[in-house]
Residue frames as qw, qx, qy, qz and C-alpha x, y, z in Angstrom:
[[0.253, -0.531, -0.806, 0.068, 51.28, -62.02, -68.13],
 [0.116, -0.576, -0.091, -0.804, 49.01, -59.04, -67.45],
 [0.183, -0.132, -0.744, 0.628, 48.65, -58.29, -63.77],
 [0.174, -0.722, -0.651, -0.158, 45.18, -57.64, -62.42],
 [0.051, 0.504, -0.112, 0.855, 44.56, -54.02, -61.51],
 [0.106, -0.217, -0.748, 0.618, 43.61, -53.32, -57.88],
 [0.021, -0.717, -0.674, -0.177, 39.95, -52.43, -57.45],
 [0.071, 0.461, -0.022, 0.884, 39.21, -48.73, -57.42],
 [0.069, -0.243, -0.703, 0.664, 38.00, -47.45, -54.07],
 [0.007, 0.716, 0.679, 0.162, 34.34, -46.56, -53.86],
 [0.076, 0.551, 0.013, 0.831, 33.66, -42.80, -53.99],
 [0.090, -0.130, -0.666, 0.729, 32.96, -41.25, -50.62],
 [0.346, 0.489, 0.404, -0.691, 29.88, -39.42, -51.88],
 [0.118, 0.138, 0.769, 0.613, 27.69, -40.15, -54.91],
 [0.406, 0.420, 0.300, -0.755, 24.69, -38.11, -56.02],
 [0.158, 0.113, 0.873, 0.447, 22.49, -39.86, -58.55],
 [0.124, -0.500, -0.624, -0.587, 19.62, -38.08, -60.36],
 [0.238, -0.435, -0.588, 0.639, 19.09, -35.83, -57.34],
 [0.045, -0.619, -0.392, -0.679, 16.21, -33.36, -57.54],
 [0.221, -0.358, -0.562, 0.712, 15.32, -30.67, -55.01],
 [0.071, -0.700, -0.457, -0.544, 12.20, -28.52, -54.92],
 [0.189, -0.224, -0.460, 0.838, 11.95, -25.44, -52.72],
 [0.384, 0.475, 0.300, -0.733, 8.34, -24.41, -52.66],
 [0.734, 0.591, 0.245, -0.228, 7.19, -24.15, -56.26],
 [0.277, 0.816, -0.474, -0.182, 10.75, -23.89, -57.58],
 [0.988, 0.064, 0.066, 0.124, 12.54, -26.90, -59.08],
 [0.146, -0.900, 0.383, 0.148, 16.13, -25.98, -58.16],
 [0.236, -0.432, 0.842, 0.222, 18.13, -29.18, -58.68],
 [0.772, 0.381, -0.026, -0.507, 17.09, -31.04, -61.80],
 [0.986, 0.157, -0.032, 0.038, 18.85, -34.39, -61.76],
 [0.037, -0.849, 0.522, -0.066, 22.28, -33.81, -60.24],
 [0.981, 0.021, -0.100, 0.162, 24.81, -36.58, -60.88],
 [0.103, 0.845, -0.441, 0.284, 28.10, -36.04, -59.04],
 [0.916, -0.149, -0.291, 0.233, 30.89, -38.15, -57.59],
 [0.168, -0.883, 0.372, -0.232, 33.21, -36.99, -54.80],
 [0.769, 0.222, -0.562, 0.209, 36.28, -39.25, -54.56],
 [0.744, -0.620, -0.162, 0.190, 37.71, -40.22, -51.20],
 [0.629, -0.368, 0.072, 0.682, 40.46, -37.90, -50.06],
 [0.325, 0.134, 0.306, 0.885, 41.56, -34.54, -51.34],
 [0.173, 0.483, 0.268, -0.816, 39.48, -31.53, -52.28],
 [0.251, 0.458, 0.731, 0.440, 36.63, -31.41, -54.76],
 [0.058, 0.287, 0.095, -0.951, 35.25, -28.06, -55.91],
 [0.270, 0.626, 0.727, 0.079, 31.72, -27.30, -57.07],
 [0.125, -0.270, 0.145, 0.944, 31.73, -24.28, -59.38],
 [0.166, 0.584, 0.719, 0.337, 29.14, -22.41, -61.38],
 [0.006, -0.435, -0.115, -0.893, 27.49, -19.09, -61.92],
 [0.223, 0.013, 0.546, -0.808, 25.36, -17.47, -59.21],
 [0.682, 0.163, 0.176, -0.691, 22.01, -19.22, -58.93],
 [0.485, 0.310, -0.760, -0.303, 23.22, -22.44, -60.55],
 [0.872, -0.302, -0.240, -0.301, 22.24, -24.54, -57.50],
 [0.509, 0.371, -0.657, 0.415, 25.56, -24.99, -55.70],
 [0.207, -0.290, 0.586, -0.728, 24.42, -24.02, -52.22],
 [0.818, -0.049, 0.031, -0.572, 21.21, -26.00, -52.67],
 [0.798, 0.233, -0.556, 0.019, 23.35, -29.04, -53.48],
 [0.246, 0.287, -0.715, 0.588, 25.28, -28.74, -50.21],
 [0.448, -0.164, 0.405, -0.780, 22.13, -28.15, -48.19],
 [0.872, 0.055, -0.220, -0.435, 20.42, -31.14, -49.80],
 [0.630, 0.245, -0.697, 0.242, 23.38, -33.40, -49.00],
 [0.062, 0.196, -0.656, 0.726, 23.14, -32.19, -45.39],
 [0.183, -0.459, -0.869, 0.032, 19.40, -32.87, -45.25],
 [0.005, 0.350, 0.300, -0.887, 18.50, -29.23, -44.61],
 [0.585, 0.356, -0.123, -0.718, 16.44, -29.27, -47.81],
 [0.702, -0.017, 0.710, -0.053, 15.17, -32.78, -48.59],
 [0.034, 0.201, -0.749, -0.630, 15.77, -34.27, -52.00],
 [0.688, 0.229, 0.187, -0.663, 12.47, -34.79, -53.80],
 [0.945, 0.310, -0.004, -0.101, 13.95, -37.53, -55.97],
 [0.555, 0.637, -0.492, 0.207, 17.19, -39.43, -56.47],
 [0.899, -0.295, -0.241, 0.218, 19.89, -41.00, -54.34],
 [0.001, 0.852, -0.424, 0.309, 22.57, -39.66, -51.98],
 [0.948, -0.157, -0.227, 0.159, 25.12, -42.30, -50.97],
 [0.048, -0.846, 0.435, -0.304, 27.78, -41.48, -48.39],
 [0.159, -0.493, 0.831, -0.202, 30.48, -43.93, -47.35],
 [0.168, 0.021, -0.969, -0.181, 28.56, -46.81, -48.89],
 [0.036, 0.462, 0.815, -0.348, 25.20, -45.98, -47.29],
 [0.007, -0.616, -0.496, -0.612, 22.09, -44.20, -48.51],
 [0.224, -0.299, -0.476, 0.796, 21.58, -41.00, -46.46],
 [0.060, -0.294, -0.395, -0.869, 18.97, -39.22, -48.56],
 [0.510, -0.586, -0.486, -0.401, 16.15, -39.92, -46.09],
 [0.578, -0.298, -0.520, 0.554, 18.13, -39.30, -42.89],
 [0.194, -0.955, -0.219, 0.048, 17.66, -36.29, -40.63],
 [0.297, 0.837, -0.297, 0.350, 20.32, -33.60, -40.51],
 [0.484, -0.679, 0.506, -0.221, 21.56, -34.68, -37.03],
 [0.925, -0.032, 0.377, 0.044, 21.88, -38.27, -38.26],
 [0.704, 0.652, -0.031, 0.280, 23.82, -37.11, -41.32],
 [0.028, -0.853, 0.413, -0.317, 26.15, -35.10, -39.08],
 [0.725, -0.461, 0.491, -0.146, 26.66, -38.13, -36.85],
 [0.939, 0.275, 0.175, 0.113, 27.68, -40.16, -39.90],
 [0.673, -0.281, 0.208, 0.652, 30.75, -37.93, -40.25],
 [0.334, 0.580, 0.349, 0.656, 29.75, -34.89, -42.32],
 [0.220, -0.602, -0.289, 0.711, 30.28, -31.28, -41.21],
 [0.310, 0.710, 0.459, 0.435, 28.80, -28.27, -42.98],
 [0.257, -0.420, -0.116, 0.863, 30.04, -24.67, -43.02],
 [0.334, 0.770, 0.535, 0.101, 27.31, -22.52, -44.59],
 [0.360, 0.508, 0.112, 0.775, 28.01, -19.25, -46.36],
 [0.340, -0.797, -0.127, -0.483, 26.09, -17.48, -43.57],
 [0.207, 0.438, -0.709, 0.513, 28.53, -19.06, -41.04],
 [0.725, -0.436, -0.397, -0.356, 25.63, -19.70, -38.59],
 [0.401, 0.121, -0.670, 0.613, 27.69, -19.15, -35.47],
 [0.419, -0.722, -0.546, 0.062, 26.11, -18.54, -32.06],
 [0.221, 0.702, -0.078, 0.672, 26.69, -14.82, -31.56],
 [0.514, -0.751, 0.100, -0.403, 25.88, -14.74, -27.84],
 [0.934, -0.308, 0.063, 0.171, 28.32, -17.56, -27.06],
 [0.241, -0.789, 0.467, 0.319, 32.07, -17.19, -26.80],
 [0.507, 0.550, -0.622, -0.231, 34.47, -18.56, -29.38],
 [0.058, -0.273, 0.931, -0.237, 35.31, -21.32, -26.92],
 [0.547, 0.196, 0.637, -0.506, 31.65, -22.22, -26.41],
 [0.677, 0.529, -0.178, -0.480, 31.00, -22.30, -30.16],
 [0.413, 0.457, -0.784, -0.079, 33.77, -24.84, -30.63],
 [0.238, -0.135, 0.875, -0.398, 32.74, -26.89, -27.59],
 [0.699, 0.288, 0.296, -0.583, 29.27, -27.30, -29.09],
 [0.701, 0.512, -0.403, -0.291, 30.87, -28.97, -32.12],
 [0.094, 0.407, -0.891, 0.178, 32.85, -31.43, -29.99],
 [0.742, -0.179, -0.458, -0.456, 30.64, -34.49, -30.04],
 [0.693, -0.125, -0.645, 0.297, 32.49, -36.15, -27.17],
 [0.441, -0.859, -0.260, -0.019, 32.13, -33.09, -24.95],
 [0.512, -0.688, 0.235, 0.457, 35.86, -32.31, -24.84],
 [0.558, 0.810, -0.172, -0.045, 38.27, -30.87, -27.36],
 [0.895, 0.008, -0.004, 0.445, 41.62, -32.41, -28.23],
 [0.267, -0.877, 0.078, 0.393, 44.18, -29.86, -26.99],
 [0.478, -0.241, 0.567, 0.626, 46.71, -30.85, -29.65],
 [0.307, 0.530, 0.653, 0.446, 44.16, -30.43, -32.44],
 [0.078, -0.941, -0.307, 0.121, 43.06, -27.12, -30.92],
 [0.355, -0.694, 0.285, 0.557, 46.62, -25.78, -30.99],
 [0.435, 0.115, 0.675, 0.584, 46.86, -26.95, -34.60],
 [0.149, 0.794, 0.546, 0.221, 43.77, -24.86, -35.40],
 [0.242, -0.910, -0.056, 0.332, 45.20, -21.86, -33.54],
 [0.520, -0.301, 0.448, 0.661, 48.30, -22.12, -35.71],
 [0.260, 0.386, 0.622, 0.630, 46.18, -21.29, -38.75],
 [0.183, -0.763, -0.358, -0.507, 43.73, -18.93, -37.04],
 [0.418, -0.006, -0.531, 0.737, 45.65, -17.19, -34.21],
 [0.264, -0.333, 0.010, -0.905, 42.83, -14.65, -33.75],
 [0.731, -0.374, -0.470, -0.324, 40.67, -17.41, -32.29],
 [0.663, -0.202, -0.520, 0.499, 43.10, -17.90, -29.43],
 [0.143, 0.152, -0.179, 0.961, 43.25, -14.16, -28.82],
 [0.461, -0.191, -0.032, -0.866, 39.45, -13.86, -28.70],
 [0.314, -0.052, -0.947, 0.035, 38.84, -17.27, -27.09],
 [0.120, -0.442, -0.758, 0.464, 36.58, -15.89, -24.34],
 [0.175, 0.222, -0.057, -0.957, 34.96, -13.11, -26.40],
 [0.619, 0.455, 0.514, -0.380, 31.34, -13.34, -27.61],
 [0.512, 0.124, 0.654, 0.543, 31.52, -14.54, -31.20],
 [0.243, 0.833, 0.484, 0.117, 29.03, -11.86, -32.23],
 [0.182, -0.920, 0.081, 0.337, 31.60, -9.17, -31.42],
 [0.583, -0.238, 0.537, 0.562, 34.12, -10.48, -33.96],
 [0.250, 0.505, -0.365, -0.741, 34.67, -9.15, -37.46],
 [0.853, 0.324, -0.036, -0.408, 33.14, -10.94, -40.44],
 [0.581, 0.506, -0.636, 0.044, 36.44, -12.61, -41.28],
 [0.086, -0.339, 0.813, -0.465, 36.94, -13.73, -37.69],
 [0.734, 0.061, 0.382, -0.558, 33.43, -15.18, -37.60],
 [0.814, 0.418, -0.334, -0.227, 34.30, -17.16, -40.72],
 [0.265, 0.462, -0.800, 0.276, 37.35, -18.52, -38.89],
 [0.460, -0.153, 0.666, -0.567, 35.08, -19.64, -36.02],
 [0.842, 0.257, 0.075, -0.469, 32.73, -21.39, -38.46],
 [0.701, 0.471, -0.535, -0.029, 35.57, -23.25, -40.18],
 [0.048, 0.414, -0.800, 0.431, 37.33, -24.11, -36.91],
 [0.654, -0.074, 0.468, -0.590, 34.07, -25.48, -35.54],
 [0.882, 0.320, -0.149, -0.314, 33.79, -27.82, -38.52],
 [0.708, 0.415, -0.538, 0.192, 37.32, -29.20, -38.09],
 [0.358, -0.639, 0.507, -0.455, 37.56, -29.23, -34.27],
 [0.732, -0.160, 0.654, -0.108, 37.02, -32.98, -34.54],
 [0.112, -0.203, 0.816, 0.530, 38.02, -35.27, -37.41],
 [0.670, 0.420, 0.290, -0.540, 35.27, -35.57, -40.02],
 [0.653, 0.153, 0.665, 0.328, 35.02, -37.83, -43.04],
 [0.312, 0.540, 0.483, 0.615, 33.58, -35.05, -45.22],
 [0.096, -0.514, -0.238, 0.819, 33.54, -31.26, -44.94],
 [0.276, 0.694, 0.543, 0.384, 30.96, -29.32, -46.96],
 [0.305, -0.508, -0.127, 0.796, 32.13, -25.72, -47.12],
 [0.319, 0.792, 0.463, 0.238, 30.27, -22.87, -48.81],
 [0.235, 0.864, -0.035, 0.444, 32.40, -19.84, -49.79],
 [0.762, -0.447, -0.253, 0.396, 35.16, -20.36, -47.18],
 [0.498, 0.024, -0.013, 0.867, 37.24, -17.33, -48.24],
 [0.057, -0.770, -0.388, -0.503, 34.36, -14.87, -48.13],
 [0.368, -0.903, -0.032, -0.222, 35.35, -11.91, -45.94],
 [0.828, -0.409, 0.084, 0.375, 38.85, -13.19, -45.22],
 [0.015, 0.894, -0.354, -0.274, 41.98, -11.10, -45.64],
 [0.715, 0.538, -0.443, -0.061, 44.56, -12.47, -48.11],
 [0.052, 0.504, -0.798, 0.326, 46.89, -13.57, -45.30],
 [0.605, -0.075, 0.634, -0.476, 44.10, -15.62, -43.71],
 [0.851, 0.412, -0.076, -0.316, 43.20, -17.11, -47.10],
 [0.442, 0.569, -0.685, 0.106, 46.82, -18.25, -47.35],
 [0.256, -0.302, 0.803, -0.446, 46.51, -19.86, -43.89],
 [0.787, 0.159, 0.326, -0.500, 43.28, -21.51, -44.95],
 [0.744, 0.500, -0.412, -0.161, 44.97, -23.06, -47.98],
 [0.180, 0.468, -0.813, 0.297, 47.69, -24.41, -45.68],
 [0.513, -0.119, 0.651, -0.546, 45.07, -25.83, -43.27],
 [0.853, 0.310, 0.089, -0.410, 43.14, -27.53, -46.06],
 [0.584, 0.542, -0.604, -0.016, 46.32, -28.94, -47.54],
 [0.090, -0.339, 0.851, -0.391, 47.11, -30.53, -44.19],
 [0.701, 0.091, 0.455, -0.541, 43.58, -31.91, -44.00],
 [0.760, 0.465, -0.320, -0.322, 44.16, -33.47, -47.42],
 [0.314, 0.440, -0.826, 0.156, 46.89, -35.64, -45.88],
 [0.359, -0.075, 0.770, -0.522, 44.37, -37.09, -43.41],
 [0.153, 0.301, 0.931, 0.136, 41.22, -39.12, -43.95],
 [0.216, 0.651, 0.388, -0.616, 39.16, -35.94, -44.41],
 [0.339, 0.380, 0.610, 0.607, 37.57, -35.19, -47.79],
 [0.038, 0.502, 0.204, -0.839, 36.52, -31.63, -48.64],
 [0.267, 0.566, 0.640, 0.447, 33.77, -30.50, -51.00],
 [0.144, -0.527, -0.216, 0.809, 33.73, -26.75, -51.36],
 [0.320, 0.809, 0.423, 0.254, 31.77, -24.10, -53.21],
 [0.432, -0.560, 0.037, 0.707, 33.95, -21.08, -53.90],
 [0.433, 0.882, 0.184, 0.014, 34.10, -17.96, -56.06],
 [0.168, -0.846, 0.458, 0.218, 37.80, -17.25, -55.40],
 [0.920, 0.379, -0.089, -0.047, 39.22, -19.13, -58.38],
 [0.286, 0.677, -0.610, 0.295, 42.82, -18.55, -57.39],
 [0.496, -0.379, 0.646, -0.440, 42.04, -20.33, -54.13],
 [0.913, 0.157, 0.239, -0.290, 40.23, -23.16, -55.91],
 [0.770, 0.565, -0.292, 0.043, 42.92, -23.74, -58.53],
 [0.097, 0.642, -0.673, 0.355, 45.63, -23.81, -55.84],
 [0.436, -0.280, 0.702, -0.488, 43.80, -26.35, -53.71],
 [0.838, 0.161, 0.263, -0.450, 41.28, -28.54, -55.53],
 [0.337, -0.229, 0.867, 0.288, 42.04, -31.90, -57.08],
 [0.164, 0.391, 0.854, 0.301, 38.66, -32.48, -58.72],
 [0.189, 0.232, 0.073, -0.951, 36.02, -30.12, -60.05],
 [0.195, 0.523, 0.813, 0.164, 32.38, -30.25, -61.05],
 [0.056, 0.060, -0.101, -0.991, 30.66, -27.35, -62.78],
 [0.172, 0.524, 0.801, -0.231, 26.96, -26.76, -62.29],
 [0.123, 0.045, -0.255, -0.958, 24.56, -24.85, -64.50],
 [0.590, -0.111, -0.230, -0.765, 20.79, -24.53, -64.15],
 [0.770, -0.280, 0.353, -0.452, 20.53, -27.24, -61.51],
 [0.986, 0.161, 0.025, 0.033, 22.63, -29.86, -63.32],
 [0.533, -0.550, 0.469, 0.440, 26.28, -30.91, -63.48],
 [0.659, 0.735, -0.008, -0.158, 27.58, -29.96, -66.93],
 [0.556, 0.614, -0.512, 0.227, 31.26, -30.81, -66.48],
 [0.769, -0.594, 0.233, -0.042, 33.38, -32.96, -64.17],
 [0.829, 0.403, -0.226, 0.315, 37.08, -33.75, -64.20],
 [0.682, -0.212, -0.221, 0.664, 40.49, -32.80, -62.90],
 [0.109, -0.924, -0.155, 0.331, 40.88, -29.25, -61.58],
 [0.406, -0.452, 0.439, 0.662, 44.22, -28.98, -63.36],
 [0.350, 0.328, 0.701, 0.527, 42.59, -29.54, -66.75],
 [0.038, 0.883, 0.461, 0.084, 40.06, -26.76, -66.19],
 [0.334, -0.827, 0.049, 0.450, 42.68, -24.37, -64.78],
 [0.396, -0.329, 0.546, 0.662, 44.84, -24.83, -67.89],
 [0.228, 0.389, 0.738, 0.501, 42.03, -24.50, -70.45],
 [0.068, 0.278, 0.179, -0.941, 40.85, -20.91, -70.76],
 [0.375, -0.048, -0.550, -0.745, 38.41, -21.74, -73.55],
 [0.453, -0.339, -0.824, -0.018, 36.74, -24.33, -71.33],
 [0.187, -0.348, -0.512, 0.762, 36.61, -21.85, -68.47],
 [0.194, 0.151, -0.142, -0.959, 34.94, -19.31, -70.71],
 [0.447, -0.151, -0.699, -0.536, 32.42, -21.81, -72.01],
 [0.489, -0.369, -0.779, 0.135, 31.48, -23.25, -68.62],
 [0.369, -0.562, -0.460, 0.580, 31.82, -20.25, -66.36],
 [0.214, 0.913, 0.275, 0.213, 31.85, -17.24, -68.63],
 [0.179, -0.937, 0.298, -0.020, 35.26, -16.18, -67.35],
 [0.706, 0.405, -0.502, 0.294, 38.94, -17.07, -67.22],
 [0.761, -0.553, -0.233, 0.248, 40.46, -18.24, -63.97],
 [0.598, 0.105, -0.049, 0.793, 43.53, -16.19, -64.88],
 [0.030, -0.607, -0.143, -0.781, 41.48, -13.02, -64.63],
 [0.636, -0.687, -0.115, -0.331, 40.71, -13.82, -60.99],
 [0.760, 0.028, -0.421, 0.494, 44.24, -14.46, -59.72]]
């Protein structure tokens, strides 16, 4: 007797025929993408392919002109950015967007929706980014570029989130901090947090991501397991114009 298979869990995030216009420019031209629950999904592609626009559209910073954005079983495409954040999504932009005049502590407090930070979770964050503890009461604008990136990432994970959207997380980080970031994201993978990241450091991506989508000219042109792409140099060359091995 054949046993019935358990139903597959619904994806956490589904983009269906999503279009985005910025002024006169038609940037996203029918994006179809699925982000499974749990683990890390990577969005790759050449510069100008539309990766950052995809993250910003999901977050409501640039409204979709057409199509559907479903998150955790609900349509969010018409919600405001604050409402999307309240639904459990955090966004770390490439620009970091920290408050330079505020201290590191104040930047993280602003991200704590309940007004207080969990001391245990804070110490967990310090374990990966010890510089934040050292400069806790320093104005964030006085930090180095890499340290500002740490503040931006820590702010996104200071409270549990269902989904993290992270744009170029390793930009400006020293190799040792990149290693710590991999460790932090791997721990997040064991929780209920799902990560969707845009990244140019392919060594970082191949070490961390479970799923991958490749974008070109405002559309998804490939989706599958990260392992399959990492092991197929011909596919890397065709989709990205490079070999991941050359970026180790």
